[in-house]
C-alpha positions as semicolon CSV with decimal commas, in nm:
position;residue;x (nm);y (nm);z (nm)
1;M;11,066;10,808;9,087
2;T;10,837;10,537;9,061
3;G;10,902;10,534;8,681
4;H;11,247;10,418;8,746
5;I;11,134;10,115;8,989
6;S;11,156;9,854;8,704
7;A;11,540;9,901;8,650
8;H;11,553;9,918;9,034
9;C;11,326;9,583;9,066
10;L;11,575;9,410;8,807
11;N;11,906;9,509;9,018
12;H;11,760;9,383;9,339
13;L;11,676;9,055;9,179
14;I;11,981;8,994;9,026
15;L;12,201;9,097;9,340
16;S;11,879;8,817;9,539
17;V;11,934;8,553;9,287
18;P;12,172;8,334;9,559
19;K;11,914;8,379;9,848
20;L;11,625;8,238;9,602
21;I;11,831;7,960;9,472
22;Q;11,889;7,863;9,867
23;I;11,507;7,861;9,914
24;S;11,440;7,653;9,593
25;L;11,676;7,395;9,719
26;L;11,490;7,404;10,071
27;A;11,182;7,306;9,836
28;L;11,324;7,083;9,622
29;L;11,431;6,901;9,969
30;F;11,070;6,879;10,085
31;S;10,955;6,773;9,746
32;I;11,209;6,467;9,821
33;Q;11,068;6,411;10,138
34;K;10,723;6,376;9,985
35;S;10,816;6,113;9,718
36;T;11,019;5,914;9,958
37;L;10,690;5,917;10,207
38;S;10,429;5,798;9,946
39;V;10,714;5,492;9,828
40;T;10,792;5,344;10,130
41;G;10,526;5,419;10,307
42;E;10,303;5,195;10,087
43;A;9,895;5,215;10,093
44;Y;9,922;5,447;10,470
45;G;10,202;5,660;10,329
46;Q;9,957;5,731;10,046
47;E;9,652;5,764;10,253
48;L;9,860;6,037;10,417
49;T;9,980;6,217;10,167
50;T;9,639;6,238;9,994
51;R;9,411;6,380;10,315
52;T;9,280;6,733;10,334
53;T;9,466;6,786;10,650
54;L;9,663;6,596;10,881
55;T;9,445;6,459;11,143
56;D;9,156;6,436;10,898
57;M;9,202;6,051;10,849
58;P;8,922;5,853;10,737
59;D;8,650;5,736;10,974
60;G;8,817;5,951;11,219
61;P;8,698;6,200;11,465
62;K;8,684;6,512;11,237
63;E;8,489;6,271;11,024
64;K;8,224;6,179;11,288
65;L;8,194;6,540;11,351
66;R;8,099;6,664;11,052
67;N;7,782;6,420;11,080
68;Y;7,712;6,643;11,343
69;G;7,729;6,964;11,170
70;I;8,061;7,078;11,278
71;E;8,361;7,138;11,124
72;T;8,734;7,201;11,280
73;Q;9,077;7,295;11,095
74;T;9,401;7,448;11,232
75;W;9,694;7,616;11,033
76;A;10,005;7,671;11,154
77;T;10,195;7,914;10,972
78;Q;10,602;7,998;11,041
79;I;10,774;8,275;10,839
80;F;11,143;8,395;10,822
81;Q;11,161;8,732;10,649
82;G;11,436;8,945;10,611
83;I;11,561;9,266;10,447
84;T;11,829;9,215;10,215
85;S;11,888;9,531;10,051
86;G;11,857;9,864;10,186
87;E;11,867;10,114;10,480
88;D;11,789;9,813;10,718
89;A;12,000;9,542;10,540
90;S;12,055;9,242;10,758
91;I;11,757;9,284;10,930
92;S;11,562;8,911;10,976
93;R;11,260;8,772;11,229
94;Y;11,114;8,431;11,278
95;G;10,766;8,377;11,405
96;G;10,455;8,306;11,261
97;K;10,049;8,274;11,380
98;V;9,865;7,956;11,430
99;D;9,476;8,012;11,300
100;S;9,209;7,777;11,429
101;F;8,874;7,760;11,198
102;F;8,505;7,625;11,363
103;T;8,218;7,579;11,174
104;V;7,860;7,488;11,351
105;T;7,563;7,412;11,067
106;P;7,304;7,318;11,336
107;E;7,083;7,194;10,974
108;K;7,300;6,851;10,974
109;I;7,113;6,727;11,286
110;G;6,745;6,891;11,183
111;L;6,779;7,246;11,385
112;L;6,785;7,596;11,245
113;P;6,758;7,543;10,832
114;G;6,956;7,793;10,661
115;F;7,222;7,876;11,009
116;H;7,583;7,849;11,070
117;L;7,841;7,980;11,299
118;D;8,130;8,058;11,229
119;V;8,462;8,092;11,473
120;Q;8,823;8,175;11,403
121;Y;9,077;8,221;11,686
122;E;9,402;8,340;11,601
123;H;9,743;8,367;11,821
124;Y;10,103;8,510;11,717
125;F;10,451;8,374;11,817
126;G;10,781;8,479;11,753
127;L;10,891;8,839;11,581
128;D;10,846;9,014;11,262
129;V;11,025;9,270;11,052
130;N;10,714;9,530;11,054
131;R;10,789;9,853;11,109
132;L;11,151;9,798;11,084
133;D;11,099;9,887;10,751
134;D;11,062;10,232;10,594
135;A;10,721;10,116;10,385
136;L;10,427;10,303;10,401
137;V;10,179;9,970;10,436
138;P;10,307;9,649;10,638
139;I;10,515;9,386;10,442
140;N;10,424;9,116;10,646
141;T;10,031;9,140;10,635
142;A;9,981;8,774;10,840
143;Q;10,188;8,932;11,160
144;A;10,087;9,271;11,111
145;Y;9,808;9,304;11,346
146;L;9,878;9,001;11,650
147;R;10,242;9,103;11,721
148;A;10,532;9,125;11,975
149;G;10,427;9,450;12,236
150;G;10,048;9,438;12,094
151;Y;9,785;9,240;12,101
152;H;9,872;8,865;12,064
153;S;9,563;8,664;12,019
154;A;9,217;8,765;11,844
155;L;8,859;8,585;11,793
156;S;8,629;8,625;11,515
157;I;8,271;8,513;11,545
158;T;7,979;8,583;11,271
159;A;7,659;8,438;11,232
160;T;7,473;8,332;10,900
161;Q;7,151;8,305;10,843
162;N;7,035;8,236;10,490
163;L;6,665;8,407;10,429
164;T;6,610;8,211;10,070
165;N;6,869;8,036;9,815
166;D;6,957;8,401;9,701
167;I;6,987;8,591;10,010
168;S;7,152;8,553;10,337
169;V;7,250;8,806;10,657
170;T;7,538;8,781;10,846
171;V;7,617;8,960;11,169
172;G;7,941;8,967;11,434
173;K;8,279;9,066;11,389
174;F;8,469;8,964;11,088
175;N;8,813;8,875;10,989
176;L;8,844;9,095;10,649
177;M;9,208;8,881;10,591
178;T;9,012;8,533;10,577
179;L;8,749;8,686;10,350
180;A;9,029;8,835;10,109
181;S;9,160;8,506;10,115
182;R;8,857;8,368;9,917
183;T;8,904;8,665;9,654
184;P;8,978;8,473;9,323
185;L;9,376;8,450;9,167
186;I;9,511;8,683;9,439
187;G;9,381;8,517;9,755
188;G;9,480;8,729;10,071
189;G;9,566;8,682;10,427
190;G;9,941;8,668;10,371
191;L;9,966;8,339;10,471
192;N;9,966;8,129;10,145
193;T;9,983;8,417;9,875
194;F;10,089;8,768;9,880
195;M;10,233;8,892;10,196
196;N;10,215;9,274;10,096
197;R;9,871;9,469;10,256
198;A;9,850;9,608;9,925
199;F;9,738;9,240;9,802
200;A;9,658;9,049;10,109
201;L;9,378;9,289;10,253
202;P;9,316;9,485;9,929
203;S;8,942;9,424;9,938
204;T;8,820;9,780;10,106
205;G;9,105;9,989;10,041
206;V;9,415;10,089;10,177
207;S;9,427;10,281;10,483
208;Y;9,602;10,289;10,826
209;T;9,500;10,141;11,182
210;S;9,629;10,306;11,495
211;E;9,744;10,060;11,779
212;N;9,601;10,283;12,048
213;G;9,291;10,424;11,892
214;G;9,192;10,739;11,834
215;A;9,121;10,948;11,519
216;G;9,374;10,721;11,312
217;D;9,196;10,435;11,415
218;R;8,862;10,507;11,207
219;V;8,925;10,421;10,858
220;V;8,609;10,356;10,605
221;L;8,604;9,978;10,608
222;S;8,956;9,926;10,565
223;S;9,039;9,733;10,890
224;P;9,181;9,400;10,928
225;Y;8,864;9,353;11,168
226;S;8,507;9,472;11,134
227;L;8,189;9,478;11,381
228;G;7,909;9,483;11,211
229;G;7,656;9,309;10,953
230;M;7,603;9,253;10,602
231;V;7,335;9,169;10,363
232;E;7,417;8,967;10,047
233;Y;7,253;8,871;9,757
234;K;7,379;8,598;9,465
235;K;7,161;8,492;9,183
236;G;7,361;8,359;8,848
237;P;7,628;8,578;8,801
238;L;7,539;8,869;8,993
239;Q;7,643;8,960;9,353
240;L;7,514;9,275;9,547
241;D;7,580;9,329;9,908
242;L;7,515;9,606;10,140
243;F;7,674;9,647;10,484
244;L;7,711;9,855;10,793
245;T;7,984;9,817;11,020
246;D;8,165;10,045;11,291
247;P;8,439;10,220;11,136
248;R;8,719;10,188;11,397
249;S;8,929;9,847;11,373
250;A;8,746;9,587;11,623
251;Q;9,060;9,468;11,727
252;S;9,047;9,738;11,984
253;P;8,847;9,549;12,323
254;R;8,623;9,877;12,331
255;V;8,526;9,866;11,974
256;I;8,328;9,529;12,094
257;Q;8,239;9,716;12,426
258;H;8,099;10,046;12,316
259;P;8,036;9,954;11,918
260;F;7,919;10,286;11,701
261;E;8,015;10,566;11,939
262;E;8,216;10,707;11,688
263;G;7,977;10,643;11,398
264;I;7,885;10,424;11,140
265;A;8,037;10,309;10,806
266;V;7,769;10,210;10,519
267;G;7,885;10,064;10,212
268;G;7,799;9,855;9,897
269;G;7,910;9,655;9,623
270;I;7,773;9,513;9,321
271;G;7,968;9,224;9,116
272;Y;7,928;9,024;8,800
273;S;8,086;8,682;8,675
274;T;8,164;8,639;8,346
275;N;8,277;8,363;8,116
276;I;8,453;8,444;7,816
277;L;8,585;8,176;7,556
278;S;8,459;7,958;7,856
279;L;8,747;8,088;8,140
280;N;8,564;8,272;8,414
281;G;8,653;8,650;8,526
282;T;8,466;8,859;8,789
283;H;8,393;9,210;8,825
284;M;8,318;9,419;9,130
285;L;8,231;9,764;9,214
286;R;8,233;9,885;9,615
287;A;8,147;10,214;9,743
288;A;8,138;10,322;10,122
289;Y;8,075;10,672;10,328
290;S;8,148;10,690;10,705
291;N;8,034;11,008;10,920
292;A;8,341;10,950;11,186
293;S;8,594;11,151;11,244
294;G;8,900;11,134;11,111
295;I;9,256;11,367;11,150
296;N;9,213;11,636;10,941
297;L;9,556;11,633;10,750
298;N;9,542;12,013;10,691
299;S;9,682;12,024;11,058
300;I;9,926;11,755;11,083
301;S;10,196;11,841;11,405
302;D;10,401;11,527;11,401
303;I;10,489;11,218;11,236
304;G;10,621;10,883;11,344
305;R;10,824;10,602;11,159
306;S;10,469;10,458;11,032
307;I;10,208;10,640;10,874
308;S;9,983;10,491;11,214
309;T;10,166;10,768;11,468
310;L;9,986;11,057;11,254
311;Q;9,918;11,327;11,484
312;G;9,705;11,653;11,443
313;S;9,529;11,903;11,632
314;E;9,198;11,894;11,442
315;T;8,966;11,631;11,288
316;K;8,717;11,628;11,015
317;K;8,423;11,445;10,980
318;G;8,296;11,245;10,704
319;Y;8,476;11,036;10,461
320;W;8,421;10,839;10,150
321;F;8,582;10,550;9,908
322;S;8,526;10,393;9,598
323;S;8,704;10,064;9,411
324;Y;8,668;9,861;9,131
325;Y;8,797;9,509;9,097
326;F;8,858;9,235;8,824
327;T;8,987;8,902;8,784
328;Q;9,012;8,735;8,441
329;N;9,117;8,345;8,383
330;L;9,354;8,308;8,073
331;Y;9,384;7,927;8,203
332;Q;9,191;7,692;8,382
333;S;9,160;7,324;8,443
334;A;8,880;7,142;8,260
335;S;8,762;6,945;8,531
336;N;8,813;7,214;8,772
337;P;8,754;7,559;8,691
338;E;8,843;7,688;9,019
339;K;9,191;7,579;8,911
340;G;9,351;7,816;8,719
341;W;9,539;8,137;8,636
342;G;9,492;8,504;8,473
343;I;9,526;8,844;8,554
344;F;9,394;9,087;8,838
345;G;9,353;9,422;8,920
346;L;9,243;9,684;9,180
347;Y;9,154;10,083;9,159
348;T;9,063;10,286;9,465
349;L;8,976;10,663;9,536
350;S;8,914;10,800;9,847
351;D;8,836;11,174;9,940
352;G;9,222;11,236;10,039
353;N;9,167;11,374;10,346
354;P;9,125;11,238;10,657
355;T;9,163;10,892;10,456
356;P;9,562;10,984;10,435
357;I;9,540;10,736;10,035
358;K;9,405;10,959;9,797
359;W;9,443;10,672;9,510
360;S;9,576;10,300;9,497
361;M;9,656;10,066;9,204
362;L;9,766;9,692;9,181
363;V;9,778;9,465;8,874
364;G;9,948;9,096;8,835
365;L;9,902;8,764;8,720
366;A;9,860;8,516;8,994
367;G;9,646;8,162;9,011
368;Y;9,742;7,759;9,010
369;N;10,011;7,628;8,859
370;L;10,032;7,544;8,491
371;F;10,099;7,187;8,510
372;E;9,843;6,970;8,589
373;E;10,054;6,753;8,850
374;R;10,111;7,012;9,051
375;Q;9,728;7,190;9,088
376;D;9,792;7,268;9,443
377;D;10,070;7,488;9,370
378;R;10,014;7,851;9,385
379;W;10,232;8,164;9,254
380;G;10,215;8,522;9,166
381;V;10,372;8,835;9,071
382;G;10,202;9,172;9,069
383;F;10,264;9,551;9,099
384;Y;10,142;9,795;9,291
385;H;10,139;10,197;9,365
386;F;10,012;10,428;9,679
387;G;9,863;10,790;9,590
388;V;9,948;10,962;9,944
389;S;9,690;11,251;9,981
390;R;9,837;11,581;9,847
391;Q;9,689;11,762;10,134
392;L;9,905;11,489;10,371
393;I;10,216;11,542;10,200
394;T;10,206;11,921;10,207
395;S;10,114;11,943;10,571
396;L;10,394;11,703;10,608
397;Q;10,612;11,937;10,419
398;N;10,510;12,260;10,606
399;L;10,702;12,046;10,894
400;D;10,997;12,055;10,665
401;I;10,943;11,603;10,668
402;Q;10,943;11,502;10,336
403;R;10,703;11,225;10,219
404;S;10,582;11,090;9,861
405;S;10,388;10,821;9,722
406;E;10,477;10,461;9,736
407;G;10,553;10,169;9,480
408;G;10,666;9,810;9,470
409;V;10,636;9,448;9,311
410;E;10,587;9,101;9,513
411;A;10,661;8,765;9,379
412;F;10,571;8,443;9,549
413;Y;10,557;8,040;9,486
414;N;10,400;7,805;9,700
415;L;10,501;7,447;9,672
416;A;10,235;7,220;9,754
417;I;10,426;6,977;9,913
418;N;10,076;6,769;9,986
419;K;9,764;6,912;10,063
420;W;9,817;6,963;10,422
421;S;10,189;7,114;10,378
422;Y;10,304;7,407;10,215
423;I;10,622;7,595;10,168
424;S;10,640;7,891;10,018
425;A;10,913;8,170;9,904
426;D;10,853;8,531;9,885
427;F;11,040;8,870;9,710
428;Q;10,936;9,222;9,766
429;I;11,107;9,505;9,625
430;I;10,994;9,833;9,776
431;E;11,026;10,167;9,689
432;P;10,950;10,363;10,000
433;W;10,698;10,679;10,038
434;I;11,056;10,839;10,242
435;P;11,233;10,989;9,926
436;N;11,578;10,980;10,119
437;K;11,550;10,609;10,179
438;P;11,689;10,377;9,930
439;I;11,511;10,088;9,783
440;Q;11,432;9,764;10,008
441;S;11,409;9,416;9,894
442;V;11,266;9,157;10,130
443;L;11,266;8,783;10,119
444;A;11,107;8,533;10,312
445;V;11,002;8,157;10,350
446;R;10,693;8,064;10,498
447;M;10,580;7,703;10,577
448;Q;10,240;7,600;10,683
449;T;10,093;7,283;10,826
450;R;9,703;7,231;10,810
451;F;9,560;6,998;11,141
């Protein structure tokens, strides 16, 4: 079925051109607004458009706080997303997310050398189309785990101590979506780059997270939030890390109140940075194991609309996961090597039971804009495929429920109005894992303001 996806994708792309033109016109209006501001605002307007955040003015409160080792920032992201074709066509929702970041570095005032504290608070507002479609994983990662009818807010806190120039230790509750956003080229988190979880939260593989806990909530280092610790070593192009976490999603308060009661997950990664023809690249191998139990996929008794609602009478103890990730710049700015674009890929492999995804892959092109005058714009296009566990497919077939693997493509363009405001268009085409469901296309417009 996935072999036909390219032709289907082309057809859906052609049918969606009018909507894409509307989004382009909207982006053009914001560009005109920027030009008008810088011409008519004279010195003040020019200073306003070059700020890193809207409230980061020269000699302002934020600059004064930095002198004491305190850095603050708040992002407000608005999202309008709709299913434009498929069985659920015409469904659309508006909502968004507010992220507040707070970093304390006591060394600035002569205390606790090498220590820093990172705090992130998130709050969901409005609605989203997740679980109103037929996709295997969320098509809007930013709103997938904080949502109406569930948790509306989340607080993540990590403390890091640099033991030497090369070794650091971090403990606390990690936001893995924020960590994924630092990945070269592909980014993550669903706010500014790709929205589908395949791309926005890919660093530790694909699995599912049950809202209500239970066996389905115990995944191998693939949760959006994780409680535990990590040791990281960086020396030149080499990077090593070891981690120990609770295998459940730390979104649940019970994980904070009763950590590690269901087992542990341990893992590590080895990475290497390359420079081929003066172009940056990265390679990362990861592996993880957990002694926790998950639903035995050979004993599935029921499934709802989502994979997170799997039910089974038996559990299976212990599971493993591995992955290989790479990026390679094909172009980068001579003045700032971080501003480039290139190819990326991720390949994962797991035991396939109790992990419902036996293997997955994604590949694409992404990065910053080609044009020197638009260096803050970001764009990307990618293809992904989830190989659903054969045990799960067979077990569901015994219940006369047909399921298969899933694939899709996604493309986005994020226009930087200035350094503190962005507008982006995102387009997805998904061949659902439910065989009798038609291909879906999903269109979204996002606007982000940073304060």
